[in-house]
VMD Tcl script that draws the C-alpha trace (Angstrom):
set ca {
  {-20.62 1.84 -23.24}
  {-18.36 4.51 -24.59}
  {-14.51 4.91 -24.18}
  {-13.71 8.23 -22.32}
  {-10.35 8.50 -21.80}
  {-6.97 7.18 -22.36}
  {-3.81 8.15 -20.24}
  {-0.24 8.22 -22.02}
  {2.94 9.04 -19.90}
  {4.46 12.50 -20.46}
  {8.21 13.06 -18.89}
  {8.71 16.12 -20.73}
  {5.32 17.80 -19.95}
  {6.35 20.46 -22.80}
  {7.32 18.34 -25.49}
  {4.77 16.04 -25.47}
  {2.13 18.55 -25.97}
  {3.95 20.40 -28.15}
  {4.15 17.38 -30.58}
  {0.49 15.70 -29.47}
  {-0.64 19.47 -30.71}
  {0.47 19.28 -34.24}
  {0.10 15.74 -34.80}
  {-3.31 16.29 -33.81}
  {-3.72 19.58 -35.44}
  {-5.56 21.20 -33.06}
  {-4.43 22.92 -29.23}
  {-5.09 20.45 -25.76}
  {-8.91 21.40 -24.62}
  {-6.71 21.82 -21.65}
  {-4.73 22.06 -19.06}
  {-3.76 21.67 -15.04}
  {-0.25 22.31 -14.02}
  {0.13 21.49 -10.79}
  {-0.55 18.60 -11.21}
  {0.80 17.83 -15.01}
  {-1.92 16.70 -16.91}
  {-3.34 18.18 -20.62}
  {-6.01 16.89 -22.70}
  {-7.50 16.70 -26.39}
  {-10.29 15.45 -27.03}
  {-10.36 13.07 -30.25}
  {-14.35 13.61 -30.72}
  {-15.26 12.97 -27.34}
  {-13.06 10.22 -26.64}
  {-10.02 12.57 -23.90}
  {-6.81 11.87 -24.06}
  {-4.43 12.28 -21.32}
  {-0.73 13.03 -20.93}
  {0.62 13.43 -18.01}
  {3.57 12.71 -16.52}
  {3.42 9.64 -14.51}
  {0.64 7.37 -16.07}
  {2.90 4.06 -17.63}
  {2.83 4.19 -21.47}
  {-0.28 3.13 -23.85}
  {-0.66 1.80 -27.13}
  {-3.09 4.55 -28.18}
  {-4.14 4.74 -31.47}
  {-5.15 6.80 -33.53}
  {-7.50 7.38 -36.96}
  {-6.02 9.25 -39.94}
  {-6.86 10.93 -43.77}
  {-3.99 9.80 -45.48}
  {-1.54 7.67 -43.86}
  {1.38 7.83 -46.01}
  {1.34 11.91 -46.15}
  {0.86 11.82 -42.10}
  {3.74 9.56 -41.97}
  {6.03 11.13 -45.20}
  {5.51 14.72 -43.17}
  {6.03 13.18 -39.56}
  {9.33 11.49 -41.42}
  {10.69 14.63 -42.55}
  {9.84 16.44 -38.49}
  {12.34 13.97 -37.69}
  {9.57 11.23 -35.78}
  {11.31 7.92 -35.55}
  {8.93 4.96 -37.84}
  {8.09 1.98 -36.31}
  {6.22 1.09 -38.80}
  {5.74 2.03 -42.74}
  {2.38 2.13 -43.81}
  {0.66 -1.22 -45.05}
  {-2.60 -3.10 -45.09}
  {-3.12 -5.09 -41.42}
  {-6.69 -6.11 -42.40}
  {-9.07 -6.19 -45.13}
  {-13.06 -6.35 -43.95}
  {-15.44 -8.87 -45.22}
  {-17.88 -7.26 -42.45}
  {-18.69 -4.61 -41.00}
  {-17.40 -5.97 -37.61}
  {-14.03 -4.62 -36.69}
  {-14.16 -1.85 -39.47}
  {-16.14 -0.76 -42.72}
  {-17.55 -3.56 -45.52}
  {-15.38 -3.59 -48.04}
  {-12.32 -2.20 -46.86}
  {-9.10 -2.28 -45.81}
  {-7.28 -1.02 -43.08}
  {-4.18 -0.24 -43.23}
  {-1.37 0.81 -40.27}
  {1.87 2.33 -39.06}
  {3.25 3.63 -36.09}
  {5.95 5.68 -34.50}
  {7.41 6.74 -31.38}
  {5.85 10.52 -30.54}
  {7.60 12.72 -28.28}
  {8.34 10.71 -25.15}
  {8.83 7.50 -26.89}
  {5.70 5.51 -26.21}
  {4.46 4.05 -30.00}
  {1.94 5.54 -31.16}
  {-0.82 3.73 -34.39}
  {-1.87 5.58 -36.90}
  {-4.55 4.55 -39.28}
  {-7.24 4.52 -42.71}
  {-9.25 2.31 -43.27}
  {-9.04 1.62 -48.05}
  {-11.76 0.78 -50.18}
  {-10.05 -2.11 -51.61}
  {-9.09 -1.98 -55.07}
  {-11.09 -2.94 -57.75}
  {-8.53 -5.64 -59.42}
  {-6.99 -7.16 -55.89}
  {-4.10 -4.38 -55.71}
  {-3.05 -2.66 -52.67}
}
mol new
graphics top color blue
foreach p $ca { graphics top sphere $p radius 0.5 }
foreach p [lrange $ca 0 end-1] q [lrange $ca 1 end] { graphics top cylinder $p $q radius 0.2 }
display resetview
């Protein structure tokens, strides 16, 4: 089984579409308005923005968490939590063994909490 779709609340569909287009670096794959649906393809999982959806916490993988947060802060996005280590992976159960999972939290244009995640190799000296 695999995750197919996540629905996210969008009070203002145009504003939310612009926000996620910028954050994801890609335009939507489909828009249906009415009834008020916008879809982004996240490597085979659909992110659906919908005016009537409840708020969800979506975690997105980024390749440069510090650079992404810096850019978003510069663009006026609310940063709820700066990049920090959440977990060190000793095995492959939740992430690649030998990596640290870094997360940061932002608010999207609709006030939804969004997690940003980067897997980084552990420093050799044990510092972060």
